[in-house]
C-alpha positions in Angstrom: 122.4 63.1 104.8 126.1 62.1 104.9 127.5 58.7 103.8 128.2 57.1 107.1 131.6 55.3 107.2 131.6 52.5 109.7 134.7 51.3 111.6 136.7 48.5 110.0 136.0 45.1 111.6 137.2 41.5 111.0 134.8 38.5 111.2 134.0 35.0 110.0 132.2 34.5 106.7 128.8 34.0 108.2 129.2 36.9 110.6 130.3 39.2 107.8 127.3 38.2 105.6 124.9 38.6 108.5 126.1 42.1 109.4 126.0 43.3 105.8 122.4 42.1 105.5 121.3 43.6 108.9 122.8 46.9 107.9 120.2 46.9 105.1 117.4 45.5 107.3 117.8 46.9 110.7 120.1 49.9 110.7 119.0 52.2 113.6 119.0 55.3 111.5 116.8 55.1 108.5 117.3 56.7 105.1 121.1 57.1 105.5 123.6 55.5 103.1 126.4 53.6 104.8 129.7 52.0 103.9 132.0 49.6 105.5 135.3 47.8 104.7 135.9 44.6 106.6 138.4 41.8 106.9 138.2 38.0 107.3 139.1 35.9 110.3 140.7 33.2 108.2 140.8 31.9 104.6 137.2 32.4 103.2 135.1 32.1 100.1 131.6 33.4 99.6 129.2 32.5 96.8 126.0 33.9 95.2 122.6 33.3 96.7 121.4 31.4 93.6 124.4 29.2 93.0 124.4 25.4 93.3 126.4 24.0 96.2 127.6 21.1 94.0 129.2 23.5 91.6 130.8 25.4 94.5 132.3 22.3 96.1 133.6 21.2 92.8 135.3 24.6 92.1 136.9 25.2 95.5 140.7 24.6 96.0 141.0 20.9 96.9 142.3 20.0 100.4 142.0 23.5 101.7 140.3 24.3 105.0 138.0 27.3 104.2 135.3 29.4 105.8 132.5 29.1 103.3 129.2 31.0 103.2 126.3 31.7 100.8 125.8 35.5 100.3 122.4 37.2 100.5 123.3 38.8 97.2 123.8 37.2 93.8 127.0 36.9 91.8 129.7 34.2 91.6 132.2 32.5 93.8 134.6 35.0 95.5 138.0 34.1 96.9 138.6 36.4 99.9 142.1 35.2 100.8 143.7 38.3 99.3 140.9 40.7 98.5 139.7 44.0 99.8 136.0 43.6 100.7 133.3 46.3 101.3 129.6 46.7 101.6 127.5 49.8 100.6 123.9 50.2 101.7 121.8 52.8 99.8 118.3 53.4 101.4 115.1 53.1 99.4 114.1 56.3 97.6 117.7 57.6 97.1 118.2 58.5 93.4 121.0 56.0 93.0 118.9 53.2 94.6 116.1 54.0 92.1 118.4 53.5 89.1 118.6 50.2 87.2 121.0 47.7 88.6 123.5 48.2 85.7 123.6 51.9 86.3 124.2 51.7 90.1 126.8 49.0 89.4 128.5 51.3 86.9 128.6 54.4 89.1 130.0 52.6 92.1 132.7 50.9 90.0 133.6 54.2 88.3 134.2 55.7 91.8 136.3 52.6 92.7 138.4 52.8 89.5 139.0 56.5 90.0 140.3 55.9 93.5 142.7 53.2 92.3 143.8 55.4 89.4 144.7 58.1 91.9 147.5 55.8 93.0 148.7 55.0 89.5 146.7 51.8 88.9 145.4 51.9 85.3 141.9 50.9 86.4 138.9 51.3 84.1 135.4 50.0 84.0 134.7 47.4 81.3 132.5 49.0 78.7 131.4 45.9 76.7 130.9 42.2 77.1 132.6 39.6 74.9 130.4 37.4 72.8 129.1 34.4 74.8 131.2 31.3 74.8 129.4 28.0 74.0 126.0 29.5 74.7 127.0 31.1 78.0 125.8 34.5 79.1 128.3 37.2 80.1 128.1 36.2 83.7 127.9 32.4 83.3 131.3 31.3 84.5 130.1 31.2 88.1 133.6 32.3 89.4 133.8 36.1 90.1 137.3 36.8 89.0 137.5 34.3 86.2 135.7 36.5 83.7 135.0 40.3 83.7 131.4 41.4 83.2 130.0 44.7 82.0 131.1 47.6 84.2 133.4 45.4 86.3 136.8 47.2 87.1 139.6 45.8 85.0 143.3 46.6 84.5 143.7 48.9 81.5 146.9 47.2 80.4 146.4 43.5 81.1 142.6 43.4 81.0 142.6 41.4 84.2 139.6 41.8 86.4 140.3 43.9 89.5 136.9 44.4 91.1 133.4 42.9 91.0 130.3 43.1 93.1 126.8 41.7 93.7 123.5 43.5 94.6 120.4 42.8 96.6 117.4 45.1 96.4 114.4 44.9 98.7 111.9 47.3 100.4 114.6 48.8 102.6 117.0 49.7 99.8 120.0 48.3 98.0 122.9 46.2 99.4 126.0 46.3 97.3 128.7 43.8 98.3 132.0 44.3 96.5 135.4 42.7 96.3 138.8 43.9 94.9 141.3 41.2 94.0 144.4 43.0 95.2 147.1 41.2 93.2 145.3 42.2 90.0 146.1 45.9 90.7 149.6 45.2 89.4 151.1 48.0 91.5 151.6 48.9 95.2 148.5 50.4 96.7 148.2 52.3 100.0 144.9 50.6 101.0 144.3 53.0 103.9 144.4 55.9 101.5 142.3 53.9 99.0 139.6 53.4 101.7 139.3 57.2 102.3 139.5 58.1 98.6 136.9 55.5 97.6 134.6 56.6 100.4 134.9 60.3 99.4 134.2 59.4 95.7 131.2 57.3 96.7 129.9 60.2 98.8 130.2 62.4 95.7 128.2 59.9 93.6 125.5 60.0 96.3 125.5 63.8 96.4 126.8 64.1 100.0 130.0 63.9 102.1 131.7 61.0 103.9 131.4 61.0 107.7 133.1 58.4 110.0 130.6 57.2 112.7 130.7 54.7 115.6 129.6 51.1 115.2 125.8 51.0 115.2 124.0 49.4 118.1 122.6 46.4 116.3 120.6 43.9 118.2 123.3 41.3 119.2 120.7 38.5 119.5 119.6 39.2 116.0 123.2 39.4 114.7 124.1 36.0 116.4 120.9 34.5 115.2 121.4 35.4 111.6 125.1 34.4 111.8 123.9 31.0 113.1 121.4 30.7 110.2 124.1 31.6 107.6 126.4 29.0 109.2 123.8 26.2 109.0 123.9 23.4 106.4 120.3 24.4 105.4 121.5 27.8 104.2 124.8 26.6 102.7 123.2 23.8 100.8 119.9 25.4 100.0 120.5 24.9 96.3 
């Protein structure tokens, strides 16, 4: 059971979120972990499923024309204008999917940090959380790269957050949506090499090997329907 590495594609915010979710829900080959890196058609932000739209609108850069979408996963507001974005789907019943959320988060981010370290970036996973500020929890800022959480990837020198992620678990398995803020790496990175190294390390965590595969034959009507749903004000302003 190889880790399937999908081709790299570029899409709008709603389309990218729809495809990620459908890779969890409708992937033609069941019980196979899958990974994809993708780009953005224009300046984009995504935000967590449970976040309030009023907070998001008050936090976005003023005056900017942005592609905005609510994610199917949790987490905070993510700026995708200079990030490296990926999704990992782990099918139900896989040993890593059965781990607690903190453990799967840690193992994926340790693989990511190791891939960056292979190019000289002093990337490490954050091993503790600072005491809450003014009654906040560790994840309370609401903006992904504003504050590092437990097991996020941080720069070993500056302490700046490099990578974070959000998860969604359902009867089909686990969807892991992650983002790397490229400027925080603090050093030149060959991102093509990083893609292959990260995929190989993820495969090792999953106890398998990485295997490039063609794009899956998803139902295009379902993709366009979910993209339309994720573009609608009812989804964007649900909270």
